[in-house]
C-alpha positions, 0 to 999 in steps of 0.5 A: 709684194713684201707681204705676199713674199713673206706669206709664201716663205712663212708657209713654206718654211713651216712645212719644210721644218715639219717634213724635214723632222718627219723624214729624219725620224723615219730614217732613224727609226729604220736604222734603229730597227736594223741595229736593234739587236746590237742596242737592246740588253746591254744596259746602255745609258740614255746619254750614250743612246742619245749621243749615238742617235744624234750623230746618226741623225746628222748622217741622214741629212743627205737623204732627208734634206732633198726629200723634205724640200721636195715634199714641202714644195709639193705640199706648199704649192699644192695648198696654194692651188687647192685653195685657189690662191695661185689663181688669185695671184695670177689674176692679180698679174703675178706670174708663177716665176714671181710667186716662186722667187722668194722660195728660189732664194730660200733654196739657194741659201739652203743649198749653200748650207747643205754644202757646209753640212756635207763638207764640215759637219757630216764627216765629223758626225760619221766619225763619231757615229761609226766609232760609237756604234763599233764600241756598242757592238763590242759591249757585252750584254748586261749581266743576266743569268738565265735558268738552266743555261751556262753563262759565259760572259764573265771572263774565266768563269762559267756559271750555271743556275738551276733555278731562280727565285721570284725575287730575281736575286735568289738562286738555287742549284749553283755551279761555278767553274773557275778557269783562272788557272787556265788548266780546264775544269780544275776548280768547281764550286757547287751550292744548294742556294744563294743570293746575287747582289750588287756592291755599293759602288755598282762595280761588282756582282756578289754571290753569297752561297749557302751549303756547298763544296769547293772541288779542286784538282791538285796539279802535280807532276803526275796528277793525270795518273793519280788524279788527286783532289781536295774537297772543302765544304762550307755553310756560307761563302761569298764570291765577287765578280768584277763588272768591268768587262761590261763597261762601254769602252770608248775607242780612239777616233783617230783610228778611223780618220783615214776613211774617205767618209770622214774627210772634208774636201781639203783632206780628200784632195790631199789624200787623192794626191798621195794615193795617185802618186803612190799608184804611179810609183808602184806602176812604174816600178813594177813595169821597169822591174818586169821588163828588165827581168825578162829582157835579161832572160830573153838576151841569155836564151838568145845567146845560148841558142846561137851558141848551141846552133853554131856548135852543132855540125849535123842538126837533128829535127829536135835541134832545129825546132829547140836548139837550146835544149836539144843537147840535153837528154833524160833527167837533165832535160826534165829538170830544165823543163820544170825550172822553165815552167816554174819560172813562167808560173812565178811570172804569171803569179806575179802579174796576177798579184800586181793586177789585184793590187792595182785594182784595189788601189784604183778602187780606193782612189775612186772611192775618194773621188766619189766622196769628193763629188758627193760633197756637191751633189747634195746642194744640186739635188736640193735645187733640182727637187725644188724645181720638181716639187714647186711646179708639180704642186702648182699643177696637181693642186693637191695639198696635205700628206696624200698625193704629195707623199706618194709622188715625193717618194716615187721621185726620191726612189728613182733618185736614190737608185740611180745614184746608188748604181751610178756610184757603184759603176764609177767606183768600179771604173765602169763608167766615167766618175763625173757621169756615174756620181752625177747621173741622177742629177742629169736624169732629173734636171730635164724633168725639173726644167720641163715641169717648171716650163709647164707651170710657168706657161700654164700648160695642161700637163695632165689634161688627156685632151691636150695630149691627144691633140698633141700626138694627133698633130705629131702623127698627122699625115701630110698631103702628097704634093705629087697627087693631082686633085680633080676639079 
């Protein structure tokens, strides 16, 4: 048995490592395709790109791990069935449960490892990946002047080049607008030709211009009326532009640590306690203040109404219907009415504002709860997908990357769609948090148990005749006992 278990484990682990890195690579390529415009043309070092891809790959583990486990189990047991190895094992008296035993142990170990990754590794990788991606998105494109286009990526300068030479360094028809004085186009440099080159320390770009002019508007007190300017001609002039703005500026990671996706279970629990206490205090303060404010208004209105009725000897219809305001007429009545409407609108706006604020706080609390639950969903998903893939592979008896890939993608899409919908509804408060987060596991767990039962009992799952007999037996009409049979 030890040799058999060693053979089964070795076969499965090889396929699992292969499928895991393939799935991870596909997910990373899909992400790169999504953000290719943010990465290309900025002169990023390979070290920066490697760091970004590495951290992003870790964040894809919650998606890659269950899919790889499902695909590997399908391929492994499909190969066993296709090559009649399962038949030989069962003929030797080894049940399906005993065949699956070493891989069940492996799946349990992998589930524990998945929890450790989800709780400790993924928050750190997400923090570093999001921070670095934000820095890359802020970075300017690499210095690249195009013909006939005004180049504005150097602060306080606008550069125009009519034509570039074949060597990429020669430039012709140059115009440089200097805005360092913040006075508009008061300084302009023109040149017939020039050369572009980097400084020895690679920190500056040097323009060597030939046969040009410097135009400068003299900004005196009445320069807008007299329009004085000076012009200087030159045969050769050098202008140096700093490339400091093109460097990648790394942000402080502490800025993003407050996000719930960058927290582990302990940090999420502490944050939830603080958020829930703050929400309860805010709700209690609003309720007490609102009730106190309007109870005071109601008491004052009641006293004024009673006094007005008592002081009136012959009440009119208006006094009977609205005793408090019946004693006022004309502009005074309009002022009082407008003040009452303004007070009511203020109360309505106050309630609407606090309602939005409470909904925002509730959604934030739900997001933290969602992340807390998701620390465990990855481990359970690994077990569920194994108990779907292993028995299904032994039933379909097809290995390779054909049918197993189709079935794996189908199950994973169902899992991902249900998870996304459940999480969204849970965050919005439309369903219970536990039900929303664990909905996909609740749906797929019976499927895994059913397939495992069918595989261990050697039931014919895809045999049309067996299903036909099953439905015939289910819908078969029973004889009526009240009808007498003739002899």
